[in-house]
ZADRENKOL-710550 format. One record per residue (C-alpha): residue in three letters; x, y, z. Coordinates in steps of 0.25 Angstrom, whole numbers, padded with zeros to 4 digits, always signed. Each point is the difference from the previous one (the first is absolute). Layout:
% ZADRENKOL-710550
ALAXYZ/...
***
This chain:
% ZADRENKOL-710550
MET-0071+0246+0047/CYS-0008-0008+0010/LYS-0001+0012+0010/LEU-0006+0008-0012/ALA-0010-0010-0004/ASN-0004-0002+0015/SER-0001+0015+0002/VAL-0009+0002-0012/LEU-0009-0012+0005/GLY-0013+0004+0006/ARG+0001+0015-0001/GLY-0009+0002-0011/GLU+0011+0004-0010/VAL+0001-0006-0013/GLY+0012-0009+0004/THR+0006-0003-0014/LEU+0012-0007+0007/HIS-0010-0009+0008/SER-0006-0005-0012/SER+0013-0002-0007/LEU+0005-0008+0012/GLU-0013-0008-0001/ILE+0002-0003-0014/PHE+0015-0003+0003/GLN-0005-0010+0011/LYS-0010-0007-0009/GLU+0010-0001-0012/THR+0010-0006+0010/ASP-0010-0010+0005/GLU-0004-0004-0014/ILE+0015-0002-0004/GLY+0002-0008+0013/LYS-0011-0009-0004/LEU+0005-0001-0014/ALA+0014-0004+0006/LEU-0006-0010+0009/GLN-0008-0006-0012/CYS+0012+0000-0009/SER+0009-0007+0011/LYS-0011-0010+0002/LEU+0000-0003-0015/LEU+0015+0000-0001/THR+0000-0010+0012/ASP-0010-0009-0007/ASN+0007+0000-0013/ILE+0013-0003+0006/GLN-0006-0011+0008/GLN-0006-0006-0012/VAL+0013+0001-0008/LEU+0007-0007+0011/THR-0010-0011+0001/GLU+0001-0002-0015/PHE+0015+0000+0001/ARG+0000-0010+0012/ASP-0009-0009-0008/ASN+0008+0001-0012/GLN+0013-0004+0008/ARG-0007-0012+0006/GLU-0004-0005-0014/THR+0014+0002-0005/ARG+0006-0007+0011/ARG-0010-0011+0001/PRO+0007-0009-0011/TYR+0014+0003+0005/GLU-0005-0004+0014/GLU-0006-0013-0005/ASN+0013-0003-0008/VAL+0008+0002+0012/LYS-0009-0008+0009/LYS+0000-0011-0011/SER+0015+0001+0000/ILE+0001-0001+0015/ARG-0009-0012+0000/ASN+0008-0007-0010/LYS+0013+0003+0007/LYS-0006-0006+0013/ILE-0004-0012-0007/SER+0014-0001-0006/TYR+0006+0002+0013/ASP-0009-0011+0006/GLN+0004-0010-0011/MET+0015+0004+0002/GLN-0001-0003+0015/ARG-0006-0014-0003/CYS+0010-0003-0011/LYS+0011+0004+0010/GLN-0006-0009+0011/THR+0000-0011-0011/TYR+0014+0003-0004/GLU+0005-0001+0015/ARG-0008-0013+0002/ALA+0006-0006-0012/CYS+0014+0004+0003/LEU-0002-0005+0014/GLU-0005-0014-0006/ALA+0011+0000-0010/ASP+0011+0002+0011/LYS-0007-0010+0009/SER+0000-0010-0011/SER+0014+0003-0003/GLU+0004-0002+0014/VAL-0008-0013+0002/LEU+0006-0005-0013/GLN+0014+0002+0005/GLN-0002-0006+0013/ASN-0008-0012-0006/MET+0010-0004-0011/THR+0000-0014+0006/GLN-0015-0001-0002/PRO-0006-0009-0011/GLN+0001+0006-0014/ARG-0015+0001-0001/LYS-0001+0010+0012/VAL+0012+0007-0005/ASP-0007+0002-0014/GLN-0012+0005+0008/LEU+0008+0010+0007/LYS+0007+0005-0013/ALA-0014+0001-0006/LYS-0005+0008+0012/MET+0012+0009+0000/LYS-0001+0002-0015/SER-0015+0004+0001/SER+0003+0009+0011/ARG+0011+0007-0008/THR-0010+0001-0012/ALA-0011+0006+0009/ALA+0010+0010+0006/GLU+0005+0004-0014/THR-0015+0002-0004/ALA-0003+0008+0012/LYS+0013+0009-0002/GLN-0005+0003-0014/GLY-0014+0003+0005/ILE+0007+0010+0010/ARG+0008+0006-0011/ARG-0012+0002-0009/LEU-0009+0006+0011/GLY+0012+0009+0003/GLN-0001+0005-0015/VAL-0015+0002+0001/SER+0002+0008+0013/GLY+0010+0009-0007/LYS-0009+0002-0012/CYS-0012+0003+0010/GLN+0009+0010+0007/LYS+0004+0006-0013/GLU-0015+0001-0005/LEU-0004+0006+0013/GLY+0011+0011-0001/ILE-0004+0003-0015/ARG-0015+0001+0004/LEU+0003+0009+0012/PHE+0010+0009-0008/SER-0011+0002-0011/LEU-0010+0003+0010/TYR+0009+0011+0006/GLN+0003+0005-0014/GLU-0015+0001-0003/ASN-0003+0007+0013/ALA+0012+0010-0003/GLU-0006+0003-0014/SER-0014+0002+0005/GLY+0005+0009+0011/ARG+0007+0009-0010/ARG-0013+0002-0008/
***
């Protein structure tokens, strides 16, 4: 076809194949330009939809992230309190043990000193028991925080799975 179009070119003949080729070339150029415009338009639309989706996901995740951060912060505070209670408990147990040993060694001491040692031992044991209860209570709070965190993460996962199906 190209040979025929070129052979007719420039010899003064009518060259209907040459004019058809020019028309074909112009239409091809126009179709190419339209395809480029269409692809740019599609790219812009897709980019806009993806940006909206990303922003929507951020807004959806924000309350869950805040809840998770709050839960983690509460758990850290509970952990710190538990460590303090544990140290108090250990200190109180050591004091009670020392008081008990001193009491057993100094049974020949005056009654007043023996009473003081018994009172110190009793207060140490009471403090140890209080600290032990605090540790139990904080352990329960920690378990509750972990459970809530798991529930929140699971609900976020389900919500993301449902939005992915849409």
